[in-house]
N, C-alpha and C positions, 0 to 999 in steps of 0.2 A: 303393190299393184289391184291396180282395178280394170273389171273390165268392159264395156258400155259395147250394149245392142240397139239399132233403131230400126221400129218399126210402122209402120205409118204412110209409106208413099204411097206413088201411082199415080192415073191422070185423073184428073178431076179440067173441068170447062172454068174459065174466067167468069169468074164471079161465087164461083165455088169455093168449099172450105173442105180440108184435113188436118185433121193431128195424128202427130208427130209423137213417137212416145220413142226414152233410151232408159231401158233397163242398167239398170246399173247392179255391181258386184265384185265380190272380192273386199279390197278395205276401202270401205265406204265412208266409216268413218271419219277416216283422210280427207276426206272430200269438204271441201273449200269455198267454191263456187264449180257450177259448174253454166254452158250455153251449147246455141245452137252458130254452126256457122253454116256457110252455103256455095258453092264451086260450080258457077254458071261456062259451061265449055267455050275457051280460049280466056276465062276471066279469070284472078283469084281469088283465093279463098278469101270471104270478108266475115265479120260477124252479124251475126242477124240477134240475135239477142242473149242477154246474162243474166243470173238469180244468184248473186250470192246466199253466208252462211245467215248473211241478217234479212234474208227476201230482199231486201233492193236486188232491181231488175235496172235496163239500159236496153235499149233497143237501137238498132240500125233506122234511123230516119225514113228512109222505104220504106220500113213497114210497121211505124209510131200507128195506129189505135186501128191496123188489122189485125195483126198477130198478137198474142200474149202467150209470156213464158212462164209456167209451171214445173211444182213439185210437191209426191208426195213423199216423204218424208220416210215415211214407214213403210212402203213399196217397193223403196229407194229407185222411184222413176223419177222420169225430166220428162214433159210434154210441152208440146208448141203446138198452139193452136194457133189455124190459118183459116183466115177468113176472106171476104172479097179477092181471091189468087187474081194474078196478073198471070200474063202470057211471061213476061219476062221475073215473075219466083221463078221459075220452071230453072231447077240442077239438083245438083244430091246436096243431100244436108247430112251434117254429120255434126253429133252430136262429142264434147269435147267435155272434160273436166281438170279442176288441177285442184290439187291435194292442200297439204299447210307447206311444205315443202317448196313449191312451186311446180312438179312435177306437173306434165301433161299426159289425159290420157284421151284416144280419140279413139270412135268405133268405127264399123266398116263402111256408115252413109245410106242412105234409101234416096233414091232416087222419086225429085216429085214434078209433073213435065202439069203445062196446064197451058189447056189451047182453047185457041178465041174464035 
């Protein structure tokens, strides 16, 4: 089992920055990939960014060049640096991980509001 706790959400003006954090605990050695997803009101949850055990990353087209996913393996923490935020980035952001048996774990989410 893996437990994930997000932090760092909040209210920011368009053009501003936020950094989300996700602290992992439990069977962290079993984690293969970690990612950030988001869900805006009335929309489906979508992948924002993913980082795999080999440090390869991929991003949604809508955030490429603005968001950066990274992780501190020593602290079992995942980050999402979000720059040049836009009102359409407003959403609940969720941390997710997948273990080597393809089981998924989710955090409770943190809310980001970007005002215009």
